[in-house]
C-alpha positions, 0 to 999 in steps of 0.5 A: 726554396720559395721566399714565402715558404722559407719565411713561414718555416723560419717563423714557425721554427722561431715560435716552436723554439721559443715556446719550448724554451719558455715552457721548459723554464717554467717546468724547471723553476716550478719549485722555486717559483712556488716559494717566491712571492713574485712568481708563485702565481705563475700558471704551474705553481698556481695549479692553472696548468699541470706539469704533465701538460707543460711537459707535453707542450715542450715535447710537441714544440721541440718536435715542431722546431726539429721538423721545421728546421729539417724542411729549411736546409741541411745545415739548419737541421744539423744545428737545430739540436745544439741550438735547442740544447742551449735554449733549454739548458739556460734554465739550469744555469742559475743553479751553478753560475752567476753568468746565467744572465749572459747564457740567457742573452746568448740563447735569445741572441742566437736569433739573427745567426739562426736566421742567417743560417736558414737563409744563406746556409753559412756562418760568417762574421756579420750575423755573429756581431748581431748575435753578440750585440743582442746577447749583451742587450738581453744580459743587461736587461736580465741583470736589472730584472734579477735585482727584484730577486736579490734577497730571495736568490741569496736565501735559496742559494741561487746564482745571479749577479745581484746575489753575488755582487750586490745592487750597486755593482749589478747596476754597473755591470748592467751598464757595461753590458749595454755599452757593449751591446751598442758597440757590437750593434754599431760594428754589425751595422758597419759590417752590414754596410748600413748607413746613417739612418740605422745609426739614428735608430741605434741612438734611439736604442741607446736612449731606451737602454738609458731609460731602463737603467733610470727606471731600475735605479728609481725603483729601489728595492721595489718591483720594476714597473710595467714601463720598464718592460715596455721600454725593453719591448720597443728595442727589437722593433726600433732596431728592425725598423732602423735596419729596414728603413736604411735598406729601403731608403738607399734602395728605393730612394737613392737606388744605390746598387753599390751601397747594397753590394 
């Protein structure tokens, strides 16, 4: 398949899957969101978008994801069904397990593995390491994010690490999760034969994670400030830039064909 067409199909499948998952989460959490002061102004509980319209959007996005996957390759098509089930299933996890943060991390972290399957039609160690690293990144972030709803979750009988273990222990668990994140990303870089340039950007990623924790600790019982989310949004860009820069440097400047084998 032409690389341009394949890239467009991968992008479309990502957009459709993400749209379906996020919209489905809003639908499932409508009753909860309407009772939480932090979330009651979201579109569905606020009446800006009807639940029927949201359901239609989920259905169309899911169909778009399946169609795009079908055009990519047979393996991607077969795996599109369990993948969407994982993405949608996360929305129910907060109702029965405090491991919901790691389920969310895994569902979003599937992106590199899914992309690998779309391009190479195989499952090997390399993309799995990237997926696990990103999963721990998202899990740690979500634990810090959930600190805002600790009291609400306990009151409503919802499951989360802050509601189960308290603020102090949750901060520690989030640190452990992000340490694992860096370790798995480092291992992924080694297996992917990346060099020191990537490691520099990985150190920058570690610094951003440190800033996330610093902000979360300083916020106390208050809502997390915009800067917290900004630092988190930079992480994917930093990692991608580091990976791309490393490859370009050794390919274009050093012309190291042995390096890229």
